Every structure is written in structure tokens, then in C-alpha cells.
C-alpha positions in Angstrom: 40.0 -36.2 -25.1 42.1 -33.6 -24.8 45.5 -33.8 -22.6 46.5 -31.7 -19.6 48.9 -28.8 -20.1 50.9 -27.8 -16.8 51.5 -23.7 -16.1 54.1 -22.8 -14.4 54.7 -19.4 -13.1 57.3 -17.3 -11.7 56.9 -13.7 -9.9 59.9 -11.8 -10.3 60.7 -8.1 -9.5 59.4 -6.0 -13.2 63.5 -4.5 -13.0 64.4 -8.9 -14.0 61.4 -9.6 -16.2 63.5 -9.1 -19.7 66.5 -11.8 -17.8 63.6 -13.7 -16.9 61.2 -14.0 -19.8 65.0 -14.4 -22.4 65.0 -17.6 -20.0 61.6 -18.9 -20.2 62.0 -18.2 -24.5 64.7 -20.9 -24.1 62.9 -23.8 -21.7 59.5 -23.6 -23.1 57.6 -26.2 -25.6 54.4 -24.5 -25.6 54.3 -21.0 -25.2 54.8 -18.2 -22.0 52.2 -15.6 -21.0 53.6 -12.7 -19.0 51.7 -10.4 -16.4 52.8 -7.0 -15.8 50.7 -4.1 -15.1 53.7 -1.4 -15.2 52.1 0.8 -17.8 48.3 0.3 -16.9 47.9 3.9 -16.5 48.7 4.5 -20.1 46.2 1.6 -20.7 43.5 2.6 -19.2 43.8 6.4 -20.2 42.8 5.1 -23.9 39.5 4.0 -23.0 36.2 6.5 -24.0 34.4 8.2 -20.9 31.7 5.3 -21.9 34.1 2.2 -21.4 34.0 0.2 -18.1 37.3 -1.0 -17.1 37.0 -4.4 -15.6 37.6 -4.4 -11.8 39.2 -7.7 -11.7 42.0 -6.5 -14.0 42.5 -3.5 -11.6 42.7 -5.6 -8.8 45.3 -7.8 -10.2 46.8 -4.4 -11.6 47.3 -2.8 -7.9 51.4 -4.4 -7.9 52.8 -2.4 -10.3 56.7 -3.4 -9.2 56.0 -7.1 -9.8 55.6 -9.6 -12.8 55.2 -13.2 -13.6 55.8 -15.1 -16.2 53.8 -18.3 -17.2 55.3 -21.2 -18.9 52.8 -23.8 -20.5 54.7 -27.2 -20.6 53.0 -29.8 -23.1 51.5 -33.6 -21.9 54.8 -35.1 -23.4 57.2 -33.3 -21.3 58.1 -33.2 -18.0 57.0 -30.4 -16.2 60.0 -31.2 -13.2 62.6 -30.8 -15.8 61.2 -27.6 -16.9 61.1 -26.2 -13.1 65.0 -27.0 -13.2 65.7 -25.5 -16.3 63.9 -22.3 -15.3 65.4 -21.9 -11.4 68.8 -23.1 -11.8 69.3 -20.6 -14.5 67.2 -17.7 -12.3 69.7 -18.5 -9.9 72.7 -18.4 -11.7 71.5 -14.9 -12.5 70.5 -14.0 -8.9 67.0 -13.4 -9.6 64.9 -13.7 -7.2 61.6 -15.3 -7.5 58.4 -16.8 -6.3 57.0 -19.9 -8.4 53.9 -21.6 -8.2 52.4 -24.8 -10.6 48.5 -25.6 -11.9 47.0 -28.1 -14.7 45.4 -26.6 -17.4 43.0 -27.7 -19.7 44.6 -27.3 -23.5 41.4 -25.9 -24.7 41.6 -23.2 -21.7 45.5 -22.2 -22.9 44.2 -22.2 -26.5 41.0 -20.3 -26.4 41.3 -18.1 -23.2 43.4 -15.4 -24.7 41.0 -14.6 -27.9 39.5 -11.8 -25.7 42.1 -9.5 -25.4 42.9 -9.9 -29.1 41.5 -7.2 -31.1 41.9 -5.7 -34.3 45.0 -3.7 -34.3 46.9 -0.5 -36.8 50.3 -0.8 -37.4 52.2 1.7 -39.7 50.3 3.2 -42.8 48.7 0.4 -44.5 48.2 -2.8 -42.3 45.5 -4.0 -39.9 46.1 -7.5 -38.1 42.6 -9.1 -37.2 41.9 -12.4 -35.6 40.5 -15.4 -38.0 37.4 -15.5 -35.5 36.7 -12.0 -35.7 37.5 -10.3 -38.8 35.0 -7.4 -37.9 37.5 -4.3 -38.8 36.5 -0.6 -36.8 35.6 1.5 -40.2 38.4 4.0 -39.2 40.9 0.8 -40.5 39.2 -0.2 -43.2 41.3 0.7 -46.2 43.9 -1.3 -44.7 45.2 -4.6 -45.9 44.4 -7.2 -43.1 46.9 -9.8 -41.8 44.3 -12.3 -40.5 45.6 -14.0 -37.1 45.2 -17.0 -35.4 48.1 -17.4 -33.1 47.3 -20.1 -32.0 49.7 -21.5 -29.4 52.6 -20.0 -31.6 54.2 -16.5 -30.5 53.0 -13.6 -32.7 50.0 -12.1 -32.3 51.0 -8.4 -33.6 50.1 -7.2 -29.9 53.8 -7.0 -28.8 55.9 -3.8 -29.3 58.5 -5.6 -30.9 56.3 -6.7 -33.7 55.0 -4.1 -34.9 58.4 -2.4 -34.5 59.0 -5.0 -37.3 56.2 -4.9 -39.2 56.9 -1.0 -39.3 60.3 -1.3 -41.1 59.2 -4.1 -43.4 56.8 -1.8 -44.7 59.2 1.1 -44.3 61.9 -0.7 -46.9 60.8 -3.8 -48.3 60.7 -3.2 -52.1 58.2 -5.0 -54.4 59.2 -8.8 -55.9 61.9 -9.2 -52.8 62.3 -12.7 -51.2 61.9 -12.8 -47.6 63.7 -15.2 -44.6 61.8 -14.3 -41.3 63.6 -16.2 -38.9 61.7 -17.8 -35.7 59.0 -16.9 -37.8 56.3 -18.0 -34.5 52.5 -17.4 -36.1 53.7 -16.3 -39.5 52.6 -13.0 -39.0 56.3 -11.0 -40.4 56.6 -13.1 -43.0 53.0 -12.7 -44.0 53.1 -8.9 -43.6 55.6 -8.7 -45.7 53.8 -10.9 -48.7 50.8 -8.4 -48.1 53.2 -5.4 -48.7 54.3 -7.0 -52.1 57.3 -9.9 -51.2 57.2 -12.2 -53.7 58.5 -15.0 -51.8 58.6 -15.9 -47.9 60.3 -18.9 -46.4 59.9 -19.4 -42.0 62.0 -21.0 -40.1 60.7 -22.2 -36.6 62.7 -24.5 -34.1 58.8 -24.9 -33.2 56.9 -27.8 -35.4 53.9 -26.4 -33.6 54.7 -22.6 -35.0 55.6 -24.0 -38.4 52.4 -26.0 -39.0 50.4 -22.7 -37.8 52.5 -20.4 -39.9 51.1 -22.1 -42.9 47.9 -22.6 -41.9 47.9 -18.5 -41.3 49.6 -17.9 -44.7 46.5 -20.3 -46.3 44.0 -18.0 -44.3 45.2 -15.2 -46.7 45.6 -16.9 -50.0 49.2 -16.9 -49.7 50.2 -20.6 -49.6 51.5 -20.5 -53.0 54.6 -17.8 -51.7 55.2 -19.0 -48.1 56.7 -22.4 -47.3 57.7 -23.0 -43.7 60.3 -25.5 -42.1 61.4 -26.3 -38.2 65.3 -25.9 -37.7 67.5 -23.8 -35.5 68.0 -20.5 -36.4 69.3 -20.4 -39.7 71.8 -23.3 -40.3 69.7 -25.1 -42.3 68.4 -22.7 -44.7 69.8 -21.7 -47.7 70.0 -19.3 -50.6 70.1 -15.6 -50.9 67.1 -13.4 -49.6 66.6 -10.2 -50.4 65.3 -9.0 -46.6 66.2 -11.3 -43.5 63.9 -10.3 -40.4 63.8 -11.9 -37.1 62.1 -11.2 -34.1 63.9 -12.7 -31.2 65.6 -12.1 -27.8 69.2 -10.3 -28.1 71.4 -13.3 -27.4 69.6 -14.9 -30.2 70.1 -12.8 -32.4 74.0 -12.3 -31.7 74.2 -15.9 -32.3 72.3 -15.5 -35.8 73.9 -12.5 -37.6 76.8 -14.5 -38.3 74.7 -16.6 -40.3 73.2 -13.6 -42.0 76.1 -12.8 -44.0 75.9 -16.2 -46.5 71.9 -15.9 -46.6 71.9 -11.9 -47.3 71.8 -10.7 -51.0 75.0 -7.8 -51.5 72.0 -5.2 -51.1 70.1 -6.5 -48.7 68.7 -5.7 -45.6 68.5 -7.6 -42.5 65.8 -6.3 -39.9 66.4 -7.5 -36.1 64.1 -6.7 -33.2 63.2 -8.4 -30.0 65.9 -6.2 -28.6 65.6 -4.4 -25.2 67.5 -1.3 -25.3 70.1 -1.9 -23.0 71.4 -4.6 -25.4 70.9 -3.0 -28.4 74.7 -1.4 -28.2 75.6 -5.4 -28.3 73.9 -6.2 -31.4 75.7 -3.0 -33.0 78.5 -4.2 -32.1 77.8 -8.0 -33.3 76.2 -6.3 -36.8 79.5 -4.4 -36.8 82.2 -7.2 -36.3 80.2 -9.3 -39.1 80.7 -6.5 -41.4 77.2 -4.7 -41.0 76.4 -0.7 -40.5 72.7 0.1 -38.8 71.0 2.7 -41.7 67.8 2.8 -39.5 66.2 2.5 -36.0 63.4 2.6 -33.8 62.8 2.5 -29.8 59.2 1.8 -28.3 58.2 0.6 -25.2 61.6 -0.3 -23.8 62.3 -2.5 -27.1 64.0 -1.3 -30.5 64.4 -2.5 -34.0 67.5 -2.1 -35.7 67.5 -2.4 -39.9 71.5 -2.6 -40.9 73.2 -3.5 -44.1 76.7 -5.4 -45.5 79.1 -2.6 -45.5 80.3 -2.4 -49.5 84.0 -2.8 -50.1 
């Protein structure tokens, strides 16, 4: 029998969403989900004339000024502790919020979101497809498929930060590179790199479930012999040298990671950092400079940015 999970919700002003989601990422044991309808108009404009937009979706999207962060707490964890963690930090950040709580079945949390996961082209050569429906539109037929079942780990490819990271991997990867993916989640970045020609990839994540899911996803693409994953905090428990290091995590965690990368990145290697809101770009660039890096490429999209950095030659 499946156990019950607890869903905690925090309704906040759209302007505070990045702060709240960053705090939630530190708190969560089972994942987060964000309701943000501020760009619903551009989403609807992509629909064809004969496609119907759900009235339920339009009703939910009436509130463009606020967003809701959903946190899922596993049966093994105490939801009151998660609630206390969140409220203490939100109060310290002077964020106004409304809270809610309900019980959800594990199968509901694990499966209901699948209806929103459709084939998604990324860059010039990739298309992300769900493992439960690998039918790809003819227009994407020639692209390399990343077959994903994110499960309860972060990384379906739908978020701007993931797509930005994959685009930069595609642009900068050299064949036979070895890649380290920090905060691997579903493994989507490491798997994308392998499909684009990397020789080996290592994923690391603080969540044991993410490690398990990433390895399963690698096996789906027949990459189990070239991908390995381990559970750890940032890159502290990783050794070796990598020609490319990628990380799609929030700015504060990126800043903690940068010094670790100095011993792990090959002298001619590239560090790709995403998950950075544009307002924090300058902070991350400063942190890179302090650790002996220079930014050689970047891109912004949807309020997020990705930075590509190399070691300064001495």
C-alpha cells in the first residue's frame, strides 16, 4: 500500500517567487512544484486555432500577481519541521505568504504531472521525450532523443534553466569529454552530454532518490556503462578531473560550488552554470572571478541565465 505524503503550499507575490523557491529547494525531501501563470498569455498564443484551452486552466490563471510553491514531504519526514523551516526563513526574508496543507497519495504526486510532459526540442539536435509516450512529431524525427522519466527527481527539461544548460553543453562539448553533473536530479544534463558525444559522465546529488532515477534514465538510453552516479553534498566527495562540469542549481549553491570546481576541472575545461536568476548574475560572475575563472559565453531566457566559464591561464 502506498504511503501518504504531505503537500505544503505557500502563496506568495510573484516578485518573491525566486526567493521562496530557493528556500524551498533547501527544505524539500520529495520535490517542489510551482504554480506561476504570469506568462500564460504567451503560452496560449502558441496554441493552434483549433486547439482548446482548458477552462480550468484559464480560471487558475486569473491571478497573475501571485504564485504558489508546493512542497511535498515524504511519509518518513515530519511535515511540521518542514513548515517550521520554511516559515522561519520566509519571515527572516520578510516575505509575506499564505500557507496551506493537505495529504496526497504517492501515486498522485508521482503521476498526475505526466499529462503536461510533451516532446520538447532543445538546441539544434536534441528532443526530450517522456518514457511513457515516445511518439515524436515528424518535425523532430531527425533529432537525438533524450528519453526521460523524471519521477520524483528534478529535471524534466521543461524549465528554462535546463534547456539553457543543454544548449550550452551542445555548443561547447568536445567528443570524448568526461563530464561531471552536480545536482544531477533526473540525470538529464549528463545523459544529454553522453548522447552528444561525451565519453563518460558522473552525476552527483544530495538526494538518494535522484541518484536512483538518474541511473534508471541512463539505462533507458543504453548509457549505463558510461554513466555513474553517487550521493553527496555538492562536489566535496568527488575526485578526478573533468573536461566539463555542469550545474543547474540556485545561485547561492552555485557560489558554494565554484571553489570546489577548481581542483576538479581540467586546465582546458569549461564550467557551465545555470539556475541563476538574472538579478544574481553579477554575484556569480564575481565569485567566478575570485576563483580564477572568466566568463566566455552566456545566454539569458525567461529571467534566468547560464554562464560558461574557463580558468584564467597563468
